[in-house]
Each structure stands twice: as C-alpha cells, then as structure tokens.
DRENZAVEX-778588 format. One line per field, with one value per residue (C-alpha): residue number from 1; residue in three letters; x, z, y. Coordinates in steps of 0.1 Angstrom, whole numbers. Last residue first. Layout:
N
nr	(NUM; ...)
rest	(Ala; ...)
X	(X; ...)
Z	(Z; ...)
Y	(Y; ...)
***
This chain:
223
nr	(223; 222; 221; 220; 219; 218; 217; 216; 215; 214; 213; 212; 211; 210; 209; 208; 207; 206; 205; 204; 203; 202; 201; 200; 199; 198; 197; 196; 195; 194; 193; 192; 191; 190; 189; 188; 187; 186; 185; 184; 183; 182; 181; 180; 179; 178; 177; 176; 175; 174; 173; 172; 171; 170; 169; 168; 167; 166; 165; 164; 163; 162; 161; 160; 159; 158; 157; 156; 155; 154; 153; 152; 151; 150; 149; 148; 147; 146; 145; 144; 143; 142; 141; 140; 139; 138; 137; 136; 135; 134; 133; 132; 131; 130; 129; 128; 127; 126; 125; 124; 123; 122; 121; 120; 119; 118; 117; 116; 115; 114; 113; 112; 111; 110; 109; 108; 107; 106; 105; 104; 103; 102; 101; 100; 99; 98; 97; 96; 95; 94; 93; 92; 91; 90; 89; 88; 87; 86; 85; 84; 83; 82; 81; 80; 79; 78; 77; 76; 75; 74; 73; 72; 71; 70; 69; 68; 67; 66; 65; 64; 63; 62; 61; 60; 59; 58; 57; 56; 55; 54; 53; 52; 51; 50; 49; 48; 47; 46; 45; 44; 43; 42; 41; 40; 39; 38; 37; 36; 35; 34; 33; 32; 31; 30; 29; 28; 27; 26; 25; 24; 23; 22; 21; 20; 19; 18; 17; 16; 15; 14; 13; 12; 11; 10; 9; 8; 7; 6; 5; 4; 3; 2; 1)
rest	(Asn; Asn; Ile; Thr; Gln; Val; Arg; Leu; Lys; Lys; Asn; Asn; Asn; Glu; Val; Glu; Gln; Asp; Asn; Pro; Lys; Ser; Met; Gly; Arg; Tyr; Ile; Asn; Gly; Arg; Leu; Asp; Ile; Ala; Tyr; Asn; His; Asp; Val; Val; Asn; Asp; Leu; Ala; Lys; Glu; Ile; Ala; Glu; Asp; Ile; Asn; Asp; Ile; Thr; Ile; Phe; Asn; Lys; Ser; Lys; Glu; Lys; Glu; Leu; Lys; Val; Ile; Asn; Glu; Ile; Glu; Glu; Leu; Lys; Lys; Arg; Lys; Glu; Glu; Glu; Asn; Glu; Ile; Leu; His; Thr; Met; Ile; Asp; Asn; Arg; Leu; Val; Glu; Lys; Asn; Arg; Ala; Leu; Arg; Gln; Asp; Arg; Ser; Ile; Ala; Ile; Glu; Ala; Asn; Trp; Asn; Glu; Asn; Ile; Ser; Leu; Cys; Lys; Ala; Trp; Gln; Glu; Glu; Asp; Lys; Lys; Ala; Ile; Glu; Gln; Leu; Val; Lys; Tyr; Gly; Thr; Asp; Thr; Lys; Glu; Leu; Glu; Glu; Glu; Leu; Gln; Lys; Lys; Ile; Ser; Lys; Met; Cys; Thr; Arg; Tyr; Met; Thr; Phe; Leu; Asn; Phe; Leu; Glu; Asn; Arg; Glu; Glu; Ile; Ser; Val; Gln; Pro; Arg; Lys; Pro; Val; Arg; Phe; Ile; Lys; Ser; Pro; Ala; Ile; Pro; Leu; Trp; Arg; Pro; Lys; Arg; Thr; Tyr; Arg; Val; Pro; Gln; Gln; His; Ile; Thr; Lys; Thr; Lys; Asn; Leu; Leu; His; Ser; Phe; Leu; Leu; Glu; Ser; Lys; Trp; Leu; Asn; Gln; Met)
X	(662; 636; 645; 641; 608; 595; 607; 590; 557; 559; 564; 534; 513; 524; 517; 482; 475; 487; 464; 481; 482; 463; 480; 479; 485; 489; 503; 501; 532; 527; 554; 538; 542; 538; 527; 538; 539; 505; 496; 473; 450; 432; 463; 482; 453; 452; 489; 487; 459; 479; 510; 491; 502; 536; 544; 542; 550; 523; 520; 558; 558; 541; 565; 594; 581; 577; 613; 627; 608; 621; 657; 654; 640; 669; 694; 678; 678; 715; 724; 705; 723; 757; 749; 738; 770; 791; 773; 777; 814; 819; 800; 822; 853; 843; 834; 867; 886; 868; 875; 911; 914; 898; 920; 951; 940; 935; 969; 986; 972; 982; 1017; 1021; 1009; 1034; 1062; 1054; 1053; 1086; 1102; 1089; 1102; 1137; 1137; 1127; 1154; 1180; 1169; 1172; 1207; 1218; 1203; 1221; 1253; 1248; 1241; 1273; 1296; 1307; 1344; 1345; 1315; 1330; 1362; 1343; 1324; 1357; 1373; 1343; 1345; 1382; 1376; 1348; 1370; 1399; 1376; 1363; 1399; 1410; 1380; 1386; 1424; 1415; 1390; 1416; 1442; 1419; 1411; 1447; 1454; 1426; 1439; 1474; 1503; 1535; 1562; 1581; 1617; 1641; 1661; 1698; 1716; 1724; 1729; 1767; 1770; 1749; 1717; 1718; 1715; 1683; 1666; 1691; 1710; 1697; 1698; 1686; 1688; 1655; 1653; 1626; 1598; 1573; 1541; 1530; 1494; 1466; 1450; 1478; 1476; 1439; 1444; 1472; 1449; 1421; 1444; 1460; 1425; 1413; 1444; 1439; 1402; 1411; 1436)
Z	(1702; 1730; 1738; 1701; 1697; 1729; 1717; 1683; 1700; 1722; 1691; 1674; 1704; 1704; 1667; 1672; 1701; 1681; 1652; 1619; 1606; 1575; 1554; 1523; 1521; 1549; 1537; 1559; 1559; 1594; 1609; 1596; 1562; 1555; 1526; 1508; 1472; 1465; 1428; 1414; 1388; 1374; 1372; 1354; 1330; 1322; 1316; 1294; 1273; 1268; 1257; 1232; 1199; 1210; 1222; 1254; 1249; 1257; 1221; 1219; 1243; 1218; 1191; 1214; 1220; 1183; 1176; 1203; 1188; 1153; 1167; 1183; 1151; 1131; 1156; 1152; 1114; 1114; 1137; 1114; 1083; 1100; 1109; 1074; 1060; 1084; 1074; 1037; 1042; 1061; 1034; 1007; 1026; 1029; 992; 983; 1005; 989; 954; 963; 975; 944; 922; 941; 937; 900; 896; 916; 894; 863; 876; 883; 848; 834; 854; 842; 806; 810; 824; 795; 771; 787; 786; 749; 743; 760; 740; 708; 718; 724; 691; 673; 689; 678; 643; 642; 652; 685; 692; 719; 737; 735; 750; 778; 785; 786; 809; 833; 833; 841; 869; 883; 881; 898; 926; 931; 932; 957; 979; 978; 985; 1015; 1028; 1024; 1042; 1071; 1072; 1073; 1100; 1122; 1116; 1126; 1101; 1109; 1085; 1070; 1081; 1053; 1044; 1040; 1018; 989; 1011; 1012; 975; 967; 947; 910; 894; 875; 904; 907; 940; 960; 957; 921; 900; 884; 849; 843; 819; 813; 798; 765; 765; 764; 733; 727; 764; 760; 729; 747; 777; 756; 735; 766; 781; 749; 748; 784; 777; 746; 767)
Y	(1283; 1284; 1320; 1331; 1313; 1330; 1364; 1359; 1349; 1380; 1402; 1387; 1394; 1430; 1434; 1420; 1443; 1473; 1465; 1474; 1509; 1522; 1548; 1527; 1491; 1465; 1433; 1402; 1380; 1366; 1388; 1419; 1435; 1473; 1493; 1526; 1515; 1530; 1526; 1552; 1539; 1570; 1591; 1563; 1558; 1595; 1596; 1565; 1580; 1612; 1592; 1571; 1587; 1599; 1564; 1545; 1508; 1483; 1469; 1469; 1439; 1417; 1429; 1422; 1388; 1382; 1394; 1371; 1342; 1351; 1353; 1319; 1305; 1320; 1306; 1271; 1273; 1284; 1255; 1231; 1245; 1241; 1205; 1198; 1214; 1193; 1161; 1170; 1176; 1143; 1124; 1140; 1132; 1095; 1094; 1109; 1085; 1056; 1069; 1075; 1039; 1026; 1047; 1034; 998; 1002; 1020; 993; 966; 986; 992; 955; 946; 971; 957; 921; 933; 952; 921; 900; 927; 925; 887; 889; 914; 893; 863; 882; 894; 858; 847; 876; 866; 830; 842; 863; 835; 821; 818; 845; 831; 796; 808; 825; 793; 773; 798; 796; 758; 759; 783; 761; 730; 749; 759; 724; 710; 736; 729; 691; 697; 718; 692; 664; 685; 691; 654; 645; 671; 657; 621; 630; 630; 611; 619; 590; 591; 595; 565; 573; 548; 572; 603; 605; 597; 628; 622; 629; 663; 670; 687; 715; 719; 748; 786; 782; 814; 824; 839; 866; 864; 892; 877; 891; 901; 876; 861; 836; 825; 819; 796; 778; 773; 759; 737; 722; 716; 699; 677; 667; 660; 639; 620)
***
C-alpha cells in the first residue's frame, strides 16, 4: 500500500511539472461498460478460448518483457525526481564527484602521455644513433676511397717522373742526337720458319731455306 501511494505521488508530481495535457472527449461506438448485460445474453456462456502452449509461452515472454521495461521506466522516473528534489549541497557533492572523476581521468591521460613521450624519446635516440653510425661508416668509406685515389695518382706521378728522366729536352738534345748516331738500330731484318732473326743486309742460307720449305710442304700434305 505504501508503494502504491508512493507511485501515485510520484506520477502526480511529474504530471504537475509537465505541460497541460490536451483532453478530447471520446464518443463510444459500443455500449458503455456501466450498462447491464442485455436480457438476451444473460444465460449465454461464452466459449473459453483455447490457447496453444507455444502462444501461451510467447504471451508470457511478452508480458515479462513489458513488466521489466515498465520497472526500468519507473526506476528512471524516480531517479529523475530525486535529482530534481535534491538540495544545493547534494548538487555540490555531485559536481565535486564529477570534478574528481575528471581530475582522475586527466591524471591517467598525463601518465599515458609521459610513458609515450619516454618511449618516443628512446626510439628517436636509437634512430639517431643508427643514423649517426651510418653517416660515420659512409664518411669512412669516402675517406678510404679518396686515399686510394690519391695513392694511385701519386704512383702515376712517380712513374711519370721516372719516365721524364729519359725525356729529350733542350739541355740534352745534343747528347741524345750523338747517342742515336752512335747506336744505329737496324729494323731491316728477316725471320725464318724456325724463328731465327737475320739482322742487317745478311741473307739466310739458301740450302737451309729450301729444306725448311720442303718440311713445310710435307706438313701441309700430311694435314
């Protein structure tokens, strides 16, 4: 009884806070409920409807869902009514809890940001060290290549300096001419089939040349 009275008070309180409901009279298309039964239907017994088990179970489930929804709506309305009836201190307490929750969320977010910043700095430091090592390796390789090129150039310069000692210049041109005249080189020479070199105006032995020609012919026929 107390719960019923509380519910009626709650709904009446909510209705007082709502706007004015538009009311419209309804004309009954059937006989009103307060009129008695007709004399022709006094002794008529209506047939009891036969409901199957599946339909009964379905109706039970629907009624259970309806009752659960109505309880949740009623609970929600009670909470809303309590919020509207709370005083200034309760509102301050609610605001204080919200601020504490917000501060807690900010603290958690700041901790996450600090952890991510530390991991990011470590990752950047590792990447920087790897990049530094790559650059140093590249510089060392370039220096090694430059050193090898300089060594090759120095070797070429030394060879050219050694060769330059035999160059004919204005200072030693007379000496070079006298040396050339004293050491005459005869490029007019002959080579026989055996590879013998005959320099100067001398001629090879005719008999030896003929024998070599015969041997060459025999080798050609055999082949």
